[in-house]
MARKOLZA-365666 format. One record per residue (C-alpha): residue number from 1; residue in three letters; x, y, z. Coordinates in steps of 0.25 Angstrom, whole numbers, plus 2048, in hexadecimal, padded with zeros to 3 digits. Layout:
N
+-----+--------+------+-------+-----+
| num | residu | east | north |  up |
+-----+--------+------+-------+-----+
| NUM |    Ala |    X |     Y |   Z |
...
+-----+--------+------+-------+-----+
//
This chain:
64
+-----+--------+------+-------+-----+
| num | residu | east | north |  up |
+-----+--------+------+-------+-----+
|   1 |    Met |  6D4 |   3FD | 0B8 |
|   2 |    Val |  6CB |   3F8 | 0C4 |
|   3 |    Glu |  6C4 |   3EC | 0CB |
|   4 |    Val |  6B8 |   3F1 | 0D3 |
|   5 |    Glu |  6AE |   3E8 | 0DA |
|   6 |    Gly |  69F |   3ED | 0DE |
|   7 |    Arg |  692 |   3E9 | 0E1 |
|   8 |    Thr |  68E |   3E9 | 0D2 |
|   9 |    Ala |  694 |   3EB | 0C6 |
|  10 |    Lys |  68F |   3FA | 0C6 |
|  11 |    Glu |  695 |   3FC | 0D4 |
|  12 |    Ala |  6A4 |   3F6 | 0CF |
|  13 |    Ile |  6A2 |   3FE | 0C3 |
|  14 |    Asp |  6A0 |   40C | 0C8 |
|  15 |    Glu |  6AA |   409 | 0D3 |
|  16 |    Gly |  6B5 |   406 | 0C9 |
|  17 |    Leu |  6B1 |   411 | 0C1 |
|  18 |    Arg |  6B2 |   41C | 0D0 |
|  19 |    Gln |  6C1 |   415 | 0D2 |
|  20 |    Leu |  6C6 |   418 | 0C4 |
|  21 |    Gly |  6C1 |   426 | 0C2 |
|  22 |    Val |  6BB |   423 | 0B4 |
|  23 |    Gly |  6AF |   420 | 0AD |
|  24 |    Arg |  6A8 |   416 | 0A8 |
|  25 |    Asp |  6AB |   419 | 098 |
|  26 |    Gln |  6B8 |   419 | 09D |
|  27 |    Val |  6BA |   40A | 0A3 |
|  28 |    Glu |  6B8 |   3FD | 09D |
|  29 |    Ile |  6B2 |   3F5 | 0A8 |
|  30 |    Arg |  6B1 |   3E7 | 0AA |
|  31 |    Val |  6A6 |   3DF | 0B3 |
|  32 |    Leu |  6B0 |   3D3 | 0BA |
|  33 |    Ala |  6A5 |   3CD | 0C2 |
|  34 |    Glu |  696 |   3D0 | 0C3 |
|  35 |    Glu |  68F |   3D3 | 0D3 |
|  36 |    Asn |  688 |   3C7 | 0D8 |
|  37 |    Arg |  67F |   3CA | 0E4 |
|  38 |    Gly |  67F |   3BD | 0E9 |
|  39 |    Leu |  672 |   3B3 | 0EB |
|  40 |    Phe |  665 |   3BB | 0EF |
|  41 |    Gly |  670 |   3C8 | 0F3 |
|  42 |    Met |  675 |   3BF | 0FE |
|  43 |    Gly |  685 |   3BC | 0FE |
|  44 |    Gly |  68D |   3B9 | 0F3 |
|  45 |    Ala |  68D |   3C4 | 0ED |
|  46 |    Lys |  69A |   3C9 | 0E3 |
|  47 |    Leu |  69D |   3D9 | 0E0 |
|  48 |    Ala |  69D |   3DC | 0D1 |
|  49 |    Lys |  6AD |   3E1 | 0CD |
|  50 |    Val |  6B1 |   3E7 | 0BF |
|  51 |    Arg |  6BE |   3EB | 0BB |
|  52 |    Ile |  6BF |   3F9 | 0B5 |
|  53 |    Ser |  6C8 |   3FD | 0AB |
|  54 |    Val |  6CA |   40C | 0A6 |
|  55 |    Lys |  6CA |   40C | 096 |
|  56 |    Glu |  6D8 |   40F | 091 |
|  57 |    Ser |  6D4 |   41B | 088 |
|  58 |    Asp |  6CE |   422 | 096 |
|  59 |    Val |  6DD |   421 | 09D |
|  60 |    Pro |  6E4 |   42E | 09D |
|  61 |    Gln |  6F0 |   42E | 095 |
|  62 |    Thr |  6FC |   435 | 09C |
|  63 |    Glu |  706 |   43C | 096 |
|  64 |    Phe |  715 |   43E | 098 |
+-----+--------+------+-------+-----+
//
């Protein structure tokens, strides 16, 4: 699981997928915060934040 911030939710998701090294169909994505550009594009901008978890069935099983 990773939590990632980005200028947009899509940017944050793309970065999280890159960090985990998996495809979008292999994860569960939860948007924790949407981006906010602030009034008239000026100060007060906030980044989007997402939590990405690999689906249980996609986690490779190790044999001993």
